[in-house]
N, C-alpha and C positions, 0 to 999 in steps of 0.2 A: 221360255222364261226369262224375266227381265235380270238384268245384271243388278247385283247388290248396290246399295248406295255405297260410293267410295269412302274409304276411311284412311287418310295418310297415315294415322298413327298405327292402325293395324299393320299396313304395308312395311313400317319401319320395324315394328316387333317380328314380323315374318324374316326381314333382312338379318335382325339380330340372331335368329334361332338357325338360319341358313349358315352363319359363320361357323357353326360347330365348336364353339367354345363356350365354357361355362359362364353364364350370365349371373353377375352379382346384383340383386335386387332388394336393397334396404327398402322397407315398407313405411309409407307415410300415414299421416292422420290428418292433416290439413294443408292449407296452400302453403305455409312458411316450412314446415318440415319436408314437403316435397321440393321446394325449393333450394333447400339446403342440400338434399340428396342431390339434385341437379349440379349444383355448385361445386360438390365435392368430386364431380366427374364421373357419376354413375350414369348408365344410358337407359335404365328402365327402374320404375318404382311400382308399387301395389298399394291400394288403398286397403289397409288392414282393417277388416270389421271390428277385432279387438279393440285396436288403437283409435279408429275413428268413432266407437261407441263411447269409449272412456273420455274422448276430446271433446265430442259435440253434445252429449247428454249426460256425461259424468256416471255411467251406468256399465255394467258388466256385458259382455258379449253374450248375451243370452237370448238373441231374437228380439229385443226390444226396440231397435232401429227398423223403421219401415222402408219401404221402396223410395218413396217421395223423399226421405231424409237422406238416404244413401245416394240418390240421383242428384240431389242438391249439393251435398259434399263434394261429390266427385266433380261436378261442374265449377265448383269454386275452386278446387285443387288444379283444375286444368286450366283456369285463368292464370295460374302463376308459374307455369312450367312449359318447356319446349321439348320434353322427352315423354316417350310413351308410358302409359300407366294403365295397368290392369285394375281390377275392382273387385271385391269380395261382395257377391250378390246372395250369399247364404244358399237357401234352398230354391231361390226364385220368387218367393214370397206368395207361394199358392200353388194352384193346380198347374197344367203344362201351359194353359193360356196366359196365366200371369208369369210364367218364366219366358214365353215369347214377348210379352209387353217389356218384362225387364231388360231382356236381352238388346232388344230394338232401341228402348230408350237410352240405355247406356251407351250403344253404339252411335247413335245420333249426337249423345253429348262429346264424344270425341275419345271415348275410352279405348285403347288398344285390343284389351281383353276382359273377360268377364269370367268369374269362378263360379260354377253351380255346383252344390254338393248333394250327397244322398243322405243326409241326416233328416231324422224326424223333426217337424217344425214343433215349438220353437226350437232352433237349433242351439248348440254349445260351442264354445270354444274348444278346438281339437284336442288340447291337453289339460282339460278340466273334467271334472265329474259330471255324470248325468247323462251323457250322449248316447244316442241309439239311432240306427240306420233304418230306412225304409227298406221295403222287400226290392228285389232285383228289378222286376218290371216298373214299378214307380220310379226307381232311381233312372232307369234306361229311358223312360218316357220323358223326363226332365230334360236329358241330354238330346233326345230327339227333338224335342220343343227349341232347345237352344240352337241347336243346328238349324232347324228350319228358319228362326228368326234371322239367323247369319245370313241366309240366303236373300234377305231384303235389305240389311243394313249391316255392312262388312264389319266384322268383329272376331278376334280369335277366342274360342270356347275352352276354357281351362275346366277340365272335369275333376272333381274330387270325391274319394271316397274315405269314409272313416269307419269300415268295416273291419279293420285290422283289430281293434281293441276286444271286441266282443264275438267276433266270427272268424278271426285267424287270419294269416297272411294268404293262404290260398283263395279266400272268399274275396279279399280285398284285391288280389290280382287278377281274378276271373271278371271282377267288376271293373276294374281298368282295362282291361283287354277289350271288353265289350264297350265301353266309353270310346275307345280309339276307333273301333271297328264302326261306330254309329257317326263318326266324323269329328270327334274332340280334337283341337289342335294341339293341346297340352294336358298331361295326366298328372294327378297328384294323389298319391296314396299317402294318408296321414298316419303319423306315429308308428313307423318301423322302430324296432327296439333295439337292433343291433346293427353293426356294420354289415353283417353277412346279410340280414334281411335287405337293408339298402342295396347291396349288391345283386340280390335275387330280383327285386322288383324291376331293376333297370333292365336285367337281362330277359325278363319275362314279357315286358310290355314294350310293344313298337310305336313308342310316341316318345315326344320330348317328356322328360320326367323333371319334377320340381321336387328340391330338398328343402325341407322346412327346418331351418336352424335357429329355432327356438330356445334363447338361453333359459336353462332351468326346466325344460320340458323332457319328455320321455326318449326322444331321438338322440342319437349321439351328436355332438358339436364337431364337425370335421374341418380341417382347412380346405380353401377352394380346390387346391390341386388334388387332393384326395376325392373330393367329390367330383371333379372332373374324371378322374380315373375310374371311379366307379359307374360312370355313364350319365351322371345327371345333366341337364340342360340349363337349369336354373337353381340358383341358391337364394332362398327367400329368408330375410331376417325381419320377422314379422313385428317384433317390439323392441328393437336395439334402439330405435330413435325415441320412441315414448318412453322407455324405461331411463335411458340417459336423461332425458329431459326431466322427468319426474324426480329422479334422484337429485340432480342439480338444483331444482327450483325447491324442493324440500329440505336441502342443506341449507340453501341462502335464506329461507324462511326462517329456520331454526336459529340461524345467526341473527338475523335481524330481530327476532322476537325477544332474544336473549342480550340485546345491546351489543353483540360482539362486530367487528369489522368483518363484512361480508364482501367487501370490494374484490378480494382475491378470487372469489367465485363467479365473477361476472365477465362476459365478453367486453372488451374496450368498446367504449361508445362509438368510436369510428368505425370499428369493423362490424358493430350491430346495424349501423346506418347503412353501410355499404352493402352487407348482406340483404336486408329487407328491400333495397332498391333506391334509396335517397340519390346516390350518385347517378344511377340511369336517368332518375326522374329529372335532376339538376341538368344533366347534359341535353336531354331532350327539350327541356324548357328554354336552355340557351339556343337551341336551334330555330326556334320559332319566335325568338325575339328579333326586330328589325334593328339593324345596327344604326340606321338613321332614322328618328322619328320626326316628323315637321313639329315644330313648336306650336302649342296651340295658339290661335289667334286672340290678340288682345280684346277682351269684352268691350263693348261700346257703352258708354253710360247713356242711357235714355234721356 
């Protein structure tokens, strides 16, 4: 069997997980939000399906984004950062062969990890109405396909189940346990409803677990130290950046529309330029300028 295509970002994510400390993972939606996450000192980000759908197509996360759009968005984000990024690949965009193609494509784009879930397509955001899950065997086939694809292009597989809402915690745990047995690197049980449920799922599943800290959602929002004590490996903050950005933009636009002074809501222009990368660009530009350039020869009059 040939070795999988190497992926340095997947290796970096494995190193983070091996440190056995809670990884804080604010989620991004475009290259700028990801760059700000890196500049703030975080070691890992995740391209949120909810946030990316809102940002790229101005629509809710209900399966409207295609594989091609997610792949393109991921590549754009990766151009702007130097930290590992996982990506939300929904249900894999079709049957197990589609899952394989999705995982291979995102691995080759440079993503450190990819999330595949067990919802019925078109999927729904985990804390919104109308979601349902496929039967166990179809869910397991998706993860089998993702693991097979990882054997050709290295990437970590994050397996997610949304079975908790309609089928109970025991069913969600059973699915998560099988995901780990099938080779998933990271497991995510969406929507536990209490701290006790969060403790139980960490105790019952032998794999690095993700806590989804969705402000306003169904799962209790806990401080990082408590999440670590419960046994979680990663704390995801899927909408923190998007929600903060939308609130700030809405407030500034309301002030502008009403003729009020909105300058207090703005980042200073110098800080904005620095965050976007102008200072780095100017420094690079200076390195390529010759200190002494020969003066142009005088033009001879014909």
